[in-house]
N, C-alpha and C positions, 0 to 999 in steps of 0.2 A: 976270391969271387964266390966261393961256396957259402961262406957265412952270410953274405948279403943276399944271395938267392934264397937261402932258407928263410930269412926274415921276410922277404917279399912273399914267399909262399904262404907263410903263417898269416900275414896281413890279409892276403887274398882270401884265405880260408875264413878268417874272422869276419871279414866284410860279407862273405857269402852267407855265413851263419846269421849274421845280423839281418841281412836282407830277407833271408828265409823266415826269420822270426817275425819280421815286420809284415811280410806277405801273409804268413799264417794268421797273424793277429787281425789283419784287415779282413781276411776271408772269414774268420770266425765272427767278427763284428757284423759283417754283411749278412752272414747266415742268421745271426740273432735278430737283426732288424727284419729279415724276411720271414721269420717263423710265424705260423698262424696264431692270432691273438685269441685268448679264451673269452667267452661271452661275458659281457659286463654284468656284474652282480647288482640287482636292483637295490637302490639305497632308499631307505625310508627315513623321511625327515621327521624327527621327533621334536616337538615343541617343548622347550624346557620352561616355558612360562605360560600363564593363563592369558587367554585373549581378553581384550578389554570388555567384549560383550558378556563374557562368562563371569567377570568380576561383579560382586554385588554392587548395586547402584549406591552411590554415595548419598547419604541422607540429605534432603534439601536443607539449605541454610535456614537456621532457626529464624522465624519471623518475629519481629517485635510484637509482643502481646498487645492487642488492642485494649485500650482502657475499658474496664467494665462500666457500662452506663449506670448512672445513678437510678435507683428504682423510682418510678413515677408514683408519687403518693397522690391518690385521688381523694380529694376531700369528701367526707361523707355527705350524702344528700341532706339538705335541710330537713329538720324534723317537721312532719306534717302538722299543720296548725290544728289545734284541738277543735273539734266541732263545737259549735255553740251549744250551750246547755239547753236542753229542751225546756219549753215552758211547762208550767204545771198542767196545762190542757193537753200537751203532747205526751207527758209522762203518764197521765191517767185516762187517755182517750178511750181505753177499752173497758172502763169501769161500767159504763151504761150501754146496754144493747140498743140497737135501733132497728125495729122491725119495719120493713118496707110497707107493709099493709097499713101502718099507722103514720108513715111519714113520706109517702110517695109523692105528695104535693104540699106546697106551703100551707101552714095552718092558719095563716092570716096575711092580710096585705100589709100589716105593720112589720117593720124590720125585725128579724129574729133569726136565730140559728138553732137547729135541733141537735142537742147533744145526746139525748136519750129518748126512746119511744118504745114501749113494750107493753105486753099484756100477759095473761097467764099461759098462753100456748102459742109459740111462734109458728108451729106447723099447721095450725088451722088457718085457712085463707081469710076468714072473716075476722074483723076486730073482736077481741074478747070483751067480757063484761067488766073486767077490772083493768084499767088502763092508767099508765103513768107517763108523764112527759117531763123532760128537763130541757129548758131553753136558756139561751143566753142572748143578751142585748148589749148595746153600747152603754158605757157608764153615763153618758149625758142624755139618754133617751128620756123624753118627758113623761110626766105622770099620765097625761091624756093618752099618749101612745101606748103606755103600759096597760092602762084600763081597757083600751080597745083590743089589744092583743089578748088579754086574759078572757074577755068576753067572747072573742072569736073562737078560741080553743074550747071554751065551755060549750058554746053553741054547736060546734061540730061533734061533740061527744055526749049529747044529751041521752043517747040510748044506753050509755054505760051505767052499770049499777054502782061502780066506784070509780071516781076520777081524781087523780092527784097531779097537779101541774105546779112546777117550781120554775121561777124565772130569775136568772142571776145576771148581774152586770159585769161579771168576770168569770171567764171559762175556767181558769185555774182554781178559783175558789169553789166552783161548781163540781169539779172533778176530783179535787184533793180528798184523800181519806179523812174522814171525820176524826179518826183516832189521833191525828197529829196535834190537834189543839182542842179536842172535844167538840169540834164543829163550830168554834167561835168565828173563824174566818168565813165559813160558809154562811152563817147567819148574817154577818155584816154585809154580804154582797147579795143576799136574797132580797130582790126588789119587788117581786110580785108572786102571788100564789093563788091557785084555785083548788078548792076542796069541795067535792060533791059526793054525797052518799044519801040518796033519798030514804033508804031504809032506816038510817040513823037521823033523819031530819037535818042533814048537814048540806048546806049549799052556800058557800061563801067565796068572796074575792077580796084580797088584800093587796094594796099597792103601797110600798115603802112604809109598812106598818099601819096603814090606814084602811079601814073597812070600806068597801065599795059595794053599792047595790048591784047584784048580778044582772 
């Protein structure tokens, strides 16, 4: 009986030790669970990648280049038409002076145009003693009309000491410089003239080369 009792005693002792260890372990685990917790350490979240808005904007997609428009070629403006060539009368209109005191009114009732009328002094209001006139008429003017025109001009200037009147049927010939053809054209178109100089006993009228009584 003794050996069996001893075995029972050892088993009881082992079971007691085991129970004690289990109880001690449970007590320690409970104490660990109930211990005060340390304050939580703040955690800073660190971003390990750049946010979308911080990233550089992607370049816009390349647009297809619009075709370069062809340059518009503006045609040059048409060249201005050349002005008509002036007539001989227009080219040489300044050759003869016209003093208003001698040509302020028509010299005759017969058709005529005054191309020149001057005396020795333009600044003197009264007609001078030496007077000259250059007139033009139409090419078809009759001899009778030319005679009447010549007599009218002579009659209005009887107080002049010297009177020289030339009447042409072409203004260009009347105004063209004599040096161009030595005065040949001018002589061809001289249809009437009056020359008067009492001091030299000169008083004549000629119409188309024919002497006419003053």
